[in-house]
Each structure stands twice: as structure tokens, then as C-alpha cells.
DSSP file (Angstrom, degrees, kcal/mol; ACC not computed):
  #  RESIDUE AA STRUCTURE BP1 BP2  ACC     N-H-->O    O-->H-N    N-H-->O    O-->H-N    TCO  KAPPA ALPHA  PHI   PSI    X-CA   Y-CA   Z-CA
    1    1 A X              0   0    0      0, 0.0    86,-3.2     0, 0.0     2,-0.4   0.000 360.0 360.0 360.0 147.2   99.5  110.3  104.7
    2    2 A X  E     -AB  53  86A   0     51,-1.0    51,-3.3    84,-0.2     2,-0.3  -0.899 360.0-176.5-114.2 141.8   99.1  108.7  101.3
    3    3 A X  E     -AB  52  85A   0     82,-2.9    82,-3.4    -2,-0.4     2,-0.4  -0.938  17.3-150.5-129.2 153.1   99.1  110.5   97.9
    4    4 A X  E     -AB  51  84A   0     47,-1.9    47,-2.5    -2,-0.3     2,-0.5  -0.997   7.2-164.3-126.9 132.0   98.6  109.8   94.3
    5    5 A X  E     -AB  50  83A   0     78,-2.7    78,-2.2    -2,-0.4     2,-0.4  -0.969  10.3-172.7-117.5 120.5  100.2  111.8   91.6
    6    6 A X  E     -AB  49  82A   0     43,-2.9    43,-2.8    -2,-0.5     2,-0.5  -0.969   5.7-172.2-119.7 132.5   98.7  111.3   88.1
    7    7 A X  E     +AB  48  81A   0     74,-2.0    74,-2.2    -2,-0.4     2,-0.3  -0.985  24.5 140.9-120.8 122.1  100.2  112.8   85.0
    8    8 A X  E     -A   47   0A   0     39,-2.6    39,-2.9    -2,-0.5     2,-0.4  -0.993  44.7-119.8-156.4 162.1   98.3  112.5   81.8
    9    9 A X  E     -AB  46  78A   0     69,-1.4    69,-3.7    -2,-0.3     2,-0.3  -0.827  26.4-158.3-102.2 147.8   97.3  114.4   78.6
   10   10 A X  E     - B   0  77A   0     35,-2.7     3,-0.2    -2,-0.4    67,-0.2  -0.909  21.9-132.0-120.8 148.5   93.7  115.1   77.8
   11   11 A X  S    S+     0   0    0     65,-1.5     2,-0.3    -2,-0.3    65,-0.1   0.877  98.1   9.0 -62.8 -41.2   92.1  115.9   74.5
   12   12 A X     >  -     0   0    0     63,-0.4     4,-2.7     1,-0.1     3,-0.3  -0.907  64.8-153.7-149.3 106.8   90.2  118.9   75.7
   13   13 A X  H  > S+     0   0    0     -2,-0.3     4,-2.8    -3,-0.2     5,-0.2   0.852  96.3  51.9 -54.2 -40.0   90.8  120.3   79.2
   14   14 A X  H  > S+     0   0    0      2,-0.2     4,-1.8     1,-0.2    -1,-0.2   0.898 112.0  47.1 -70.2 -37.9   87.3  121.9   79.6
   15   15 A X  H  > S+     0   0    0     -3,-0.3     4,-1.8     2,-0.2    -2,-0.2   0.944 113.7  48.1 -66.3 -47.4   85.6  118.5   78.6
   16   16 A X  H  X S+     0   0    0     -4,-2.7     4,-2.3     1,-0.2    -2,-0.2   0.884 108.7  54.0 -66.4 -35.9   87.9  116.6   81.0
   17   17 A X  H  X S+     0   0    0     -4,-2.8     4,-2.5    -5,-0.3     5,-0.2   0.888 105.4  53.8 -63.2 -38.0   87.3  119.1   83.9
   18   18 A X  H  X S+     0   0    0     -4,-1.8     4,-2.5     2,-0.2    -1,-0.2   0.968 112.4  42.7 -61.1 -48.5   83.5  118.7   83.6
   19   19 A X  H  X S+     0   0    0     -4,-1.8     4,-1.1     1,-0.2    -2,-0.2   0.831 113.6  52.1 -69.1 -30.7   83.8  114.9   83.9
   20   20 A X  H  < S+     0   0    0     -4,-2.3    -1,-0.2     2,-0.2    -2,-0.2   0.886 113.3  45.2 -72.7 -35.7   86.4  115.2   86.8
   21   21 A X  H >< S+     0   0    0     -4,-2.5     3,-1.7     1,-0.2     4,-0.2   0.915 108.9  55.2 -66.8 -45.4   84.0  117.6   88.7
   22   22 A X  H 3< S+     0   0    0     -4,-2.5     3,-0.5     1,-0.3     4,-0.2   0.786 106.6  54.1 -54.3 -32.6   81.1  115.4   88.0
   23   23 A X  T 3X S+     0   0    0     -4,-1.1     4,-2.5     1,-0.2     3,-0.3   0.406  74.5 107.2 -89.6   3.5   83.1  112.5   89.6
   24   24 A X  H <> S+     0   0    0     -3,-1.7     4,-2.7     1,-0.2    -1,-0.2   0.863  77.9  49.4 -51.0 -42.7   83.8  114.3   92.9
   25   25 A X  H  > S+     0   0    0     -3,-0.5     4,-2.6    -4,-0.2    -1,-0.2   0.891 111.9  47.4 -72.7 -30.8   81.4  112.3   94.9
   26   26 A X  H  > S+     0   0    0     -3,-0.3     4,-1.1    -4,-0.2    -1,-0.2   0.864 111.8  50.6 -68.7 -33.7   82.6  109.0   93.7
   27   27 A X  H  X>S+     0   0    0     -4,-2.5     5,-2.5     2,-0.2     4,-0.8   0.942 112.1  47.9 -69.0 -43.7   86.2  110.0   94.3
   28   28 A X  H ><5S+     0   0    0     -4,-2.7     3,-1.2    -5,-0.3    -2,-0.2   0.945 111.0  49.9 -58.8 -47.4   85.3  111.1   97.9
   29   29 A X  H 3<5S+     0   0    0     -4,-2.6    -1,-0.2     1,-0.3    -2,-0.2   0.726 106.4  56.2 -69.6 -14.9   83.5  107.9   98.6
   30   30 A X  H 3<5S-     0   0    0     -4,-1.1    -1,-0.3    -3,-0.4    -2,-0.2   0.624 131.6 -88.7 -87.1 -13.0   86.5  105.9   97.3
   31   31 A X  T <<5S+     0   0    0     -3,-1.2    23,-1.8    -4,-0.8     2,-0.4   0.506  74.9 146.9 125.1   1.9   88.7  107.7   99.8
   32   32 A X  E   < +C   53   0A   0     -5,-2.5    -1,-0.3    21,-0.2    21,-0.3  -0.602  18.9 180.0 -73.2 128.3   90.0  110.8   98.2
   33   33 A X  E     -     0   0A   0     19,-3.4     2,-0.3    -2,-0.4    20,-0.2   0.792  60.3 -12.0 -97.9 -33.7   90.5  113.5  100.8
   34   34 A X  E     -C   52   0A   0     18,-1.1    18,-2.4     2,-0.0    -1,-0.3  -0.966  61.9-166.2-161.3 165.0   91.8  116.5   98.9
   35   35 A X  E     -C   51   0A   0     -2,-0.3     2,-0.3    16,-0.3    16,-0.3  -0.996  13.3-156.4-155.8 157.9   93.2  117.3   95.4
   36   36 A X  E     -C   50   0A   0     14,-2.7    14,-2.6    -2,-0.3     2,-0.5  -0.986  11.8-155.2-129.7 143.8   95.1  119.8   93.4
   37   37 A X  E     +C   49   0A   0     -2,-0.3     2,-0.3    12,-0.2    12,-0.2  -0.993  22.3 170.1-118.7 129.8   94.9  120.0   89.5
   38   38 A X  E     -C   48   0A   0     10,-2.7    10,-3.1    -2,-0.5     2,-0.3  -0.862  18.9-147.5-130.4 164.8   97.9  121.6   87.8
   39   39 A X  E     -C   47   0A   0     -2,-0.3     8,-0.2     8,-0.2     2,-0.2  -0.933  28.2-102.4-131.2 158.6   99.0  121.9   84.2
   40   40 A X  E >   -C   43   0A   0      6,-1.8     3,-1.2     3,-0.7     6,-0.2  -0.550  33.9-124.3 -76.1 149.0  102.4  122.0   82.6
   41   41 A X  T 3  S+     0   0    0      1,-0.3     3,-0.1    -2,-0.2    -1,-0.1   0.681 107.3  41.6 -69.8 -18.5  103.3  125.7   81.7
   42   42 A X  T 3  S+     0   0    0      1,-0.2    -1,-0.3     4,-0.1     2,-0.2   0.348 117.7  42.5-111.8   7.1  103.9  124.8   78.1
   43   43 A X  E X   - C   0  40A   0     -3,-1.2     3,-2.0     3,-0.2    -3,-0.7  -0.744  57.7-168.0-150.6  97.5  101.0  122.4   77.4
   44   44 A X  E 3  S+     0   0A   0      1,-0.3    -1,-0.1    -2,-0.2    -3,-0.1   0.615  92.2  55.4 -66.5 -10.6   97.4  123.3   78.8
   45   45 A X  E 3  S+     0   0A   0    -33,-0.1   -35,-2.7   -34,-0.1     2,-0.7   0.261  85.2  90.9-101.6   9.5   96.2  119.7   77.9
   46   46 A X  E <   -A    9   0A   0     -3,-2.0    -6,-1.8   -37,-0.2     2,-0.3  -0.917  67.4-170.8-104.3 103.7   99.0  118.1   80.0
   47   47 A X  E     -AC   8  39A   0    -39,-2.9   -39,-2.6    -2,-0.7     2,-0.5  -0.743  20.8-158.7-110.5 144.0   97.3  117.7   83.4
   48   48 A X  E     -AC   7  38A   0    -10,-3.1   -10,-2.7    -2,-0.3     2,-0.6  -0.990   8.2-168.1-114.5 124.1   98.8  116.8   86.9
   49   49 A X  E     -AC   6  37A   0    -43,-2.8   -43,-2.9    -2,-0.5     2,-0.5  -0.965   7.3-178.9-117.0 113.7   96.3  115.5   89.4
   50   50 A X  E     +AC   5  36A   0    -14,-2.6   -14,-2.7    -2,-0.6     2,-0.3  -0.967  10.1 170.3-120.7 123.9   97.7  115.3   92.8
   51   51 A X  E     -AC   4  35A   0    -47,-2.5   -47,-1.9    -2,-0.5     2,-0.4  -0.871  31.9-129.7-132.6 161.2   95.5  114.0   95.7
   52   52 A X  E     -AC   3  34A   0    -18,-2.4   -19,-3.4    -2,-0.3   -18,-1.1  -0.916  31.8-165.3-109.7 138.9   95.6  112.9   99.2
   53   53 A X  E     -AC   2  32A   0    -51,-3.3   -51,-1.0    -2,-0.4   -21,-0.2  -0.826  34.6-126.0-126.4 160.3   94.0  109.6  100.0
   54   54 A X  S    S-     0   0    0    -23,-1.8     2,-0.3    -2,-0.3   -22,-0.1   0.774  98.3  -8.0 -75.0 -23.3   92.7  107.6  103.1
   55   55 A X     >  -     0   0    0    -24,-0.2     4,-2.0     1,-0.1    -1,-0.3  -0.962  57.3-124.6-165.7 151.6   94.9  104.7  101.8
   56   56 A X  H  > S+     0   0    0     -2,-0.3     4,-2.7     2,-0.2     5,-0.2   0.885 114.7  54.7 -66.7 -39.4   97.1  103.6   98.9
   57   57 A X  H  > S+     0   0    0      1,-0.2     4,-2.6     2,-0.2     5,-0.2   0.936 108.5  48.4 -64.4 -41.2   94.9  100.4   98.6
   58   58 A X  H  > S+     0   0    0      1,-0.2     4,-1.9     2,-0.2    -1,-0.2   0.918 113.3  48.0 -60.4 -43.0   91.8  102.5   98.4
   59   59 A X  H  X S+     0   0    0     -4,-2.0     4,-2.9     2,-0.2     5,-0.3   0.922 112.0  46.6 -65.1 -42.9   93.3  104.6   95.7
   60   60 A X  H  X S+     0   0    0     -4,-2.7     4,-2.1     1,-0.2    -2,-0.2   0.904 110.9  53.9 -65.4 -40.0   94.7  101.8   93.6
   61   61 A X  H  < S+     0   0    0     -4,-2.6    -1,-0.2    -5,-0.2     4,-0.2   0.861 113.8  43.7 -64.3 -34.5   91.3  100.0   93.8
   62   62 A X  H >< S+     0   0    0     -4,-1.9     3,-1.1    -5,-0.2     6,-0.3   0.952 117.0  41.5 -69.7 -55.2   89.6  103.2   92.5
   63   63 A X  H 3< S+     0   0    0     -4,-2.9    -2,-0.2     1,-0.3    -3,-0.2   0.778 116.7  48.9 -72.8 -22.2   91.9  104.1   89.8
   64   64 A X  T 3< S+     0   0    0     -4,-2.1    -1,-0.3    -5,-0.3    -2,-0.2   0.403  87.7 117.3 -96.7   3.3   92.3  100.5   88.5
   65   65 A X  S <> S-     0   0    0     -3,-1.1     4,-1.9    -4,-0.2     3,-0.3  -0.414  74.4-123.5 -69.0 146.8   88.6   99.9   88.5
   66   66 A X  H  > S+     0   0    0      1,-0.2     4,-1.7     2,-0.2     5,-0.2   0.884 113.5  56.8 -56.1 -40.9   86.7   99.1   85.3
   67   67 A X  H  > S+     0   0    0      1,-0.2     4,-2.3     2,-0.2    -1,-0.2   0.909 107.0  46.8 -56.4 -45.2   84.5  102.1   86.0
   68   68 A X  H  > S+     0   0    0     -6,-0.3     4,-2.3    -3,-0.3    -1,-0.2   0.858 108.6  57.9 -69.0 -36.7   87.4  104.5   86.2
   69   69 A X  H  X S+     0   0    0     -4,-1.9     4,-1.3     2,-0.2    -1,-0.2   0.869 109.8  42.1 -56.0 -43.2   88.8  103.0   82.9
   70   70 A X  H  X S+     0   0    0     -4,-1.7     4,-2.5     2,-0.2    -2,-0.2   0.880 112.9  53.1 -78.4 -42.0   85.6  103.8   81.1
   71   71 A X  H  X S+     0   0    0     -4,-2.3     4,-1.8     2,-0.2    -2,-0.2   0.863 108.3  52.2 -61.3 -36.2   85.3  107.3   82.7
   72   72 A X  H  X>S+     0   0    0     -4,-2.3     5,-2.6     2,-0.2     4,-0.5   0.877 108.1  51.0 -63.7 -41.0   88.9  108.1   81.6
   73   73 A X  H ><5S+     0   0    0     -4,-1.3     3,-1.5    -5,-0.2    -2,-0.2   0.966 110.1  48.6 -61.1 -51.7   88.0  107.1   78.1
   74   74 A X  H 3<5S+     0   0    0     -4,-2.5    -2,-0.2     1,-0.3    -1,-0.2   0.841 109.8  53.4 -52.0 -37.0   84.9  109.4   78.2
   75   75 A X  H 3<5S-     0   0    0     -4,-1.8   -63,-0.4    -5,-0.2   -64,-0.3   0.497 114.9-114.6 -84.9  -3.3   87.1  112.3   79.5
   76   76 A X  T <<5 +     0   0    0     -3,-1.5   -65,-1.5    -4,-0.5     2,-0.2   0.805  52.1 171.6  81.3  26.5   89.6  111.9   76.7
   77   77 A X  E   < -B   10   0A   0     -5,-2.6     2,-0.5   -67,-0.2   -67,-0.2  -0.518  18.0-153.9 -77.6 135.8   92.6  110.8   78.9
   78   78 A X  E     -B    9   0A   0    -69,-3.7   -69,-1.4    -2,-0.2    -1,-0.0  -0.947  61.7 -30.3-111.9 126.8   95.7  109.7   77.1
   79   79 A X  E    S-     0   0A   0     -2,-0.5    -1,-0.2   -71,-0.2   -72,-0.1   0.812  72.7-152.8  43.9  59.4   98.2  107.3   78.7
   80   80 A X  E     -     0   0A   0    -72,-0.1     2,-0.5    -3,-0.1   -72,-0.2  -0.355   2.1-152.0 -63.9 138.8   97.8  108.2   82.4
   81   81 A X  E     -B    7   0A   0    -74,-2.2   -74,-2.0    -2,-0.1     2,-0.4  -0.969  10.9-158.7-113.0 121.8  100.9  107.5   84.6
   82   82 A X  E     -B    6   0A   0     -2,-0.5     2,-0.5   -76,-0.2   -76,-0.2  -0.851   9.5-174.4-105.0 136.1   99.9  106.8   88.3
   83   83 A X  E     -B    5   0A   0    -78,-2.2   -78,-2.7    -2,-0.4     2,-0.5  -0.990  11.5-154.3-127.6 119.4  102.5  107.3   91.1
   84   84 A X  E     -B    4   0A   0     -2,-0.5     2,-0.4   -80,-0.2   -80,-0.2  -0.823  18.2-170.9 -95.5 130.6  101.5  106.2   94.5
   85   85 A X  E     -B    3   0A   0    -82,-3.4   -82,-2.9    -2,-0.5     2,-0.5  -0.942  21.6-156.3-131.0 144.7  103.3  108.0   97.4
   86   86 A X  E     -B    2   0A   0     -2,-0.4   -84,-0.2   -84,-0.2     2,-0.2  -0.978  31.9-120.4-117.6 128.4  103.6  107.7  101.1
   87   87 A X        +     0   0    0    -86,-3.2     3,-0.1    -2,-0.5    -2,-0.0  -0.425  29.5 177.2 -72.7 137.7  104.5  110.9  102.9
   88   88 A X        -     0   0    0      1,-0.4     2,-0.3    -2,-0.2    -1,-0.2   0.677  66.9  -4.1-103.1 -30.2  107.7  110.7  104.9
   89   89 A X        -     0   0    0      2,-0.0    -1,-0.4     0, 0.0     2,-0.3  -0.964  54.2-163.2-166.3 144.6  107.9  114.3  106.2
   90   90 A X        +     0   0    0     -2,-0.3     2,-0.3    -3,-0.1    -3,-0.0  -0.985  16.4 166.5-135.9 145.6  106.2  117.6  105.9
   91   91 A X        -     0   0    0     -2,-0.3     2,-0.4     0, 0.0    -2,-0.0  -0.965  27.8-139.3-152.8 167.3  107.3  121.1  106.8
   92   92 A X              0   0    0     -2,-0.3    -2,-0.0     1,-0.1     0, 0.0  -0.999 360.0 360.0-136.1 132.9  106.6  124.8  106.4
   93   93 A X              0   0    0     -2,-0.4    -1,-0.1     0, 0.0     0, 0.0   0.391 360.0 360.0-110.4 360.0  109.4  127.3  105.8
């Protein structure tokens, strides 16, 4: 399985969340299979977006597209950090 971890600060979480939710269909059509949105415990505008993707190449093409650069600007995203991950193992304890 392939995953993407994105860490970024947003100007306003509520405004960012609306744009994030509105983009659900384009994320799905690009290959996003599932996601989690988390925040740092001491900063409600520091967001972590962790998602499962059909492939790393689909995720990179999506996140690096001009369309997404513009959406991030509209959403007030500051300096996103993208980490592309390939699962080695999974377990339940």
C-alpha cells in the first residue's frame, strides 16, 4: 500500500476544511482511497493529512499539479511538506 503524509499550517482551519471537503471527488478520481485529518495538540491550524493512495505516482501527479497548487493557495495552506510512503508491514496488537 502507498501513503502520503502531508504536514502544513493553514490560515484558518474551518476555511481550509471546506475546500478540502469540496475537493473530495477530485481526490478520489486522482487515486486517494482513504484519509485521516489530524492536528497538532498545541496548534489547531497545524494540520496533518494522512492518506492511502492507489499509487505513489498518482499521488505525486495530483499533489504537484498546477490545479492543486492553486487550490492550496485558496485554502490558505502555508509551506506544505509531502512525505510519500510505501507500507512495509501492518499489524494489530
